[in-house]
N, C-alpha and C positions, 0 to 999 in steps of 0.2 A: 693851967689855961689851955696853953698853946698844944699840947700834947693832947689832951681831951679833945680839940676844936680838931685836929688831924685825923685821930683814932675815929671818931665819931663819924666824920665825914667819910672817911674811906671803906670805913664800916656799912656804912648806908649806900657808898655806891655799891659793893660787894653783893652786898643783899639784894638791888635793884638787878644788879646780872645775874645774878643765881636764879631769880624769882623769872626773869624774863627768859632764860635758856629752859629752865626745869617745869614752867608752869605756862606762860604765855606762847614759848614756842617751840613746845613739846616733840609735838607732831611736823613732821616737813610739809611746806606748803608754797606755794608761790603765792607773794604778799602784792596785792593787787592795790591800786593806790587808793580806795578808801579805807583802807587798815593802814597805808602807811601814813596816808593824812590825819588818824586818829591818833597815831603813834605818836609822828608830828607834834600835834598840840599836845598830847602828853609831857612829852620833855621841853618842849617851850615854856608851858605849864609851869614844869616842874622846878625850870629853873629860874622862871620871874618871882616864884614863890622863893625860891632859894637868896634872891635876889633881896625881896622884901625882908627876910631873916637877915642880912648882912646889913641892911639899912637900920634895922631896930637895934640890933647886938650890938654894931659895931658905931658906923656913922656914914652921912648922904655922902663923905668923901669915896670911901670904901665902896656904897652899893653904887656910884657913878662910874667908877673905874670899873667896878665888874659887870656893868652894863656895857660898857665901851668896849671892855677885853672881848665877853661874850658876842659881840657884835662881829667884832674882827675876824675872831675865830671861826663864826658861824657863816660869815659873806665868805673866805677863804677856804673855807670847807667843800662848797660849790665847787670849786678849781679841783677837789680830789674826787667827785665823781664822775667829772669827765675823765679821768683817767680809771677809775675803777670800772666804769663802763668798757670803756677800751680793754681791760685786762680779762675781764668777761667772755667779749663777743670774742678775743684770740684765744684765748680757750677753750673754748664753747660749753661753757656752763650755765646750765640749766636753771634759770630763776628761784626753782624753790632747793636748791644749794647755796644758793649765793648769800643768805642770811646767816648761816651758819659760818662761813668763809668771813664776812665782814664782822660778827660778833667777836671771834677769835684772832681778827685783825685788830680791832676795837680794844680789845682786852690788852693785846700786847703794845699798843699805842698810847694804853693810859700808861705804861710801866716805864716807857720809852720816854715819853713828853715829861714824867716829873724828872727822869734823869738831865736832860737837855734845861729843864726850867733853874734845877737847883745849880748846875752847873753857868749858866747862862748869867743868875742873880749872883753867884759868889765871882765869876768874873768882872761885874761890874763894879761890885762892892770893893774889891781888891784891885783891879785896874779901871780908873774910870775912865780911861781913855779910848776903851772897845766901844764902848756908846757909839762912838763917831763910828766906828768901823760899821758896826751893826747898823747906822745911820744908812750911810754910804750904800751899804749892801743894799738893803732895801729900797734904796731910790734905783741902784742900778737892776735889781728882780722887775721893779715896778716898770720901769722904761723896756725891759725886755718883755716882759708878760705883752705889753700895748702893741709891740711888732709881731709878735708870734702868728705865725698864719695857722697853723693847725697842731695840734698835739700828736706826739708820736710813742709810741712805748717799742722798745725793743729787748723783750727778755731773755732771747737767747745771748744779749750783752752782761745782764746784770751778773756783777763779781760773785753776789753772797749766792746765787743761784747755782753758777757754774762748780762752785766750792762745793754745796749741797750736793749736786749730780756725781761729784766725782768718789764722796763716801757713801752714798744712799741710791741702790738702782729705784728708777720710777716705771711703774707699768704703766702700757700704753693707754689702757680704757680707765675709765673712771667707774669706781666702785660704791654707787650710791652716794652718801656722805663722809664715807671711812675715809678719813688721813691714810691708814695704814693698812696693809693687808698681807697673808701670807701664800705665797706662790711656788709650788713643790718647795715646801718647807723653809722657804726664806723670807724672811720680813721686808715688804718691799713698801716705799712712799706712791701713793696715787697723785695724779695731777693735782686733785683737789690742794693736796698741801704745796705743790710746785706755786700754784696760786695764790695762797696765802702768806709765802715767802715773798713772792714779787709785790703783795699788798703791803706785808710790812716794810718793806726795805722801800716802798715807794712814798711811805708814812713819814720815815727819816727825812726824805728830802724834802717833804709839805712842812716837816717841824722846822727845818731849818730857816724858812721865811717867817712862819708861823710865830715860832717861838720871838723872836728879835721883834716881830710888830707888837707884838701884846707887852713886852719889856719896855717899849716907848710910851705905854699909859701908866704903870705900874710898878713898880719892884719888890711888891709885897708878893713873896712866894706861896702864902696860900688864894691872892685873889687870882695870880695870874694863873695856877695850880686849876683853880676850881672853875675858872671860866674855861679854860680848855676843855675840861674833864665835860662840862654841860654840854659845848658845842661838839664832843667829839661822840658822845653818848646819843646824840639826834643825828648822830650822821646816817646811819643803817636806816631809818625812819624816811631821812629825806632823801637817801640815795632810791628807795621804790617811789618816792610821790615824785621825783623828779627825772628819773631815768628815760619814762619814755618822751618829756616834752625839754629834753636837754637844747635841743635845736631852736625853741623857740626864745632861748637867753642868747642870742649873737651877741650882743655888746657887754655881757657882763665882764669879761674878761680885761675891758676898758676900767670899768668901775673898779674891779680887783686891782688893774693898775694904779688907777689913780691913790685908793687906800693904802698902797704897799707906798707909793711915792709921797704922799702926805703923813703918814708916821715915819718913815723916814726923816724926812725934812723936821719933825716933831723930834728927835733925836739929836740932828745935827744941833739944833739952834738951842737944846735945852739948857745951858747953860749960859746962855746970853737972855732968852725969854723962853716963861714957860707956859706953853698954850694951855688953857683950863680944860680941864675933862670934860666939861659942860659941852664947850666948844667943840672940842672934838670928837664927842661922842654926836652931834649935830653935823658936823662935815662929815664922818663917817658915814651916818645915817642918810645923809641926803648925798652924797656920790652915789650910793647903793642903790637907794630911789631911782635916782635918775639912769642908771644904768638897766634898771629893770624897765621901766616907763620907754626909754629908746629901745628896747628891746622887743616890747609888747605892739608899739607905736610903727617901730621902723624893721619890718622882717628883712631877712637876707635879700629876699627877691627884691624888695623895692628899691635897697639900696642899691644893687647891680642895676636893677633898670634906669634909676638916676645916673650911674656911672655912665652909662650908654647915653 
């Protein structure tokens, strides 16, 4: 039964990705906010429908775990968007090519997240004390995020990219949406593939804090992975919906910081007191709502004026 569950889910996700690439996004075009919002609504609706399925076929506890995990991953994915915006700006990638990069980046992320989740669950099951390491790490990352002034990217320092450049020559110019071209009979990578590599390696860094965060809610691999997958699948649409208005979410990083610190503490005290999943869902949702409201009501301009 478990194998059928996993097999059915993986087949469904692959089918959705193929449908997206071959049908809905077959023609290269710039995704505007209306289309992005519609796609965001579609992926959120699909996630909630899946959550209802978890409730019906499993139980209300698993459904709460999925919803809490999904909310954590969805909120943390907003932090990814800040970095993606800077990466695309750094490499001067036109909006109409960004969707393809994000599509393949997310496909790679689905595979890497699966490996991270299986490793994380196995570690907790075999070495219970590792839960304290994860908890302390999340508290540290959360506090660090609160005091982080501005995000910076340094692709030239990326070790994976530097190794790639040693073995594969890269063209100076983009060639449409192509990742590889032939110049003078020689196979070369394009800057678009370079961007994909940077995004993939960035996701590894994101997974380092997002996977332990959801493991604070549940150790069920199926719930952990499916909540991760649905949050990631909606990331592209969320990127295009929010890319132009990210400056409005000035205080969101404090909310994400609070969420990481909370789930870290939840892990650290799990052997002494287990915070109910419903309570954790309320705390995570409350922190997120407060951060968004603060960003909407108090713009950076207002806060600077207040400091003066």
